[in-house]
Steps between C-alpha positions, in 0.01 A plus 500: 500500500619660179425359155872425465490290816192313377650422159818365658325216680625151416823388332599435140583147388864604459520560874407139570747386238776680690391343827494155340846549352646591838313212663638243258855623559458467876322162465797364310731605782272328754470192278123497449320375190192698603345699782148419620309808617180469702466831688355834383826699509708254299225425249445875452875561466538262208162547329337828600190305608296726731185390682336534839381143462805404706277569801336165429719210621288236325708451184877460452674691218829410331752670273807315372803712413732279291875535450431532128182635343205702632290450816215252503183579699305204640197657660130456576269565205349799681827690451569415137364819344689720746828312447443533124530878540861456615800420283474126584394290201510145636198481732370162613189470714283257692144537636590597858414440772545127450632359829567156355748648251534876538746548218747241632500280190522801267785653702691173530483448123627853436788465746593162357515664158758758609840444339725327753847643546545500876209279605377764748181710514464780757167564674456766770605306809729733696513810716259786434314293241227241524359213301148607398368153440398225742798316646327173416481609135869595502595158641296331227663723236845405627420134442389569140790715378835353399703803607594591855279772650757713686457834674490771235463792743866612508498504119172691486619759750825552312295566187254738664729696733647699210216706354462620142457871434130440433459340844691783668279757326187339650652512848613859446144592394326344798757655734416843356127438537532385861741780585254760377218339700710487818597865466137607450369300796545767774256718310240221492492393866487673838533437872194299601492292184569130538786285366240343273400843368863583420565178312166512319574850371850397398359203306245722324772746401724220372220379273432852372870549423520177297597210728367168371464336842591547868561146626680624809412799719609486864411782737561546871519792741592550862592761760868581460555215256370166375561147637496322160474575128299220340141527619199606300355835608229505764257752647747663739467879472806714438592715799745782560846353564446185293727358234311363198676237287366389161668252264374408154581242241301628201541380142527606138485220241554260788820669624516621859622803680570437867570797722353665807451849636476625858288797608502711814150552639501843656802561723719194550768433762868576463570125524295434186669788319842366596414145387363635173830671426702188586305274263506769231880515527517118497293499182744745347789267590320205343438690177868597476607138556269365228732456203608221264755264649383554857323215676164516674674467837692822426175694484394356835836587654488861378155555650556300818801715591294819486213344695731368771672836538158663523395289797299225333374230734463268198200416283276199448498503118816287458645692205540854367346465154457252219448447128188624324317431175202287405480409868489735796808337645761313300861394560753616598468607866707783643616299800807333646601195299332594171792522261301561182711718274310806382477550124367778281126446455428365847222686684526519879331660796716691748314446827670586830294479816566540870335462836581823681297435816325191640221414258573802279653463155543694178581368151599682182490348152603614153532307171811507281629334183867410472668677207839461332668732750271521803124509535200703391239597756162385364300658780500870578705530817301551820578830679730487802232685699170314532192615313236619747130419525292763681 
């Protein structure tokens, strides 16, 4: 990691001001007086609060994003000094854990003090979000607050789907780091090494190159192809004729890359080579279709046509890419029926996959950001011919 990379960690307060301004515009359209955030991604989005203490499920955490004014953090005392390092000034705490009243009274008072214009407050209740507090506590909170607690997830996703330039730069950086590590991997592993060896060496290289974390590393190999793409690596040894698939969601300042690479182990079959070229061409079609004004379904259609013509027997993933940001997968989905209109600033994965023989599949994935007249490739494009491990 260079000194320039190190000094660029974190965001300036002005960045959060821009996010808040956009959020309040969107909240007005959705008729919310406030949003109630309880999960790591949304709390980090609005505050910059960064901690690994999220691994403990003991204490609930709350951030209120009002229609007017700055966010209010209502958090356990243990996090007060860390939250104080962010741009948030209004920090209210209680001595958690306190099961009898784990911040409920404090939170209810703060929500009741929010200026009422629409009489609606939006917690994270919908798709691809979760309520990180006990359901029993939420039901009690609902009885204490005058406003309606309505699903704020569509509003939150509309806010977060369009990234700021600072967010895009973090994704661009982690894509570069991961791309360099992927390209170097054939020189770090050999036939006879295990899947676990390959992924361990990739992780080590990612750290050395400046990745903050590697929350997701999937690795699988098989003779003439792989049957699935989501498992953790195991102790299977790489053999001549195998295909090795590795997928990583690594982060920089909390922002993910999400793309995979496939490797030929020794000499692979003509069927694998043919499937590789089909999914590479489908990826190319998806990249060309990714432009403002298109809908997510258009991207699926462009890739599905190439895959079908190439002899695809289908795939078990259910979509051909998705949104990307503070979470490994975000809306929209590149799939039939998703009519999300693409806008400049949206970051997407282009992820065609196909089963080309019974129990044999191959998936490609690249990351792009929608621009004013098309898209920018954030990853360095995989070669049409597979890298080889010897």
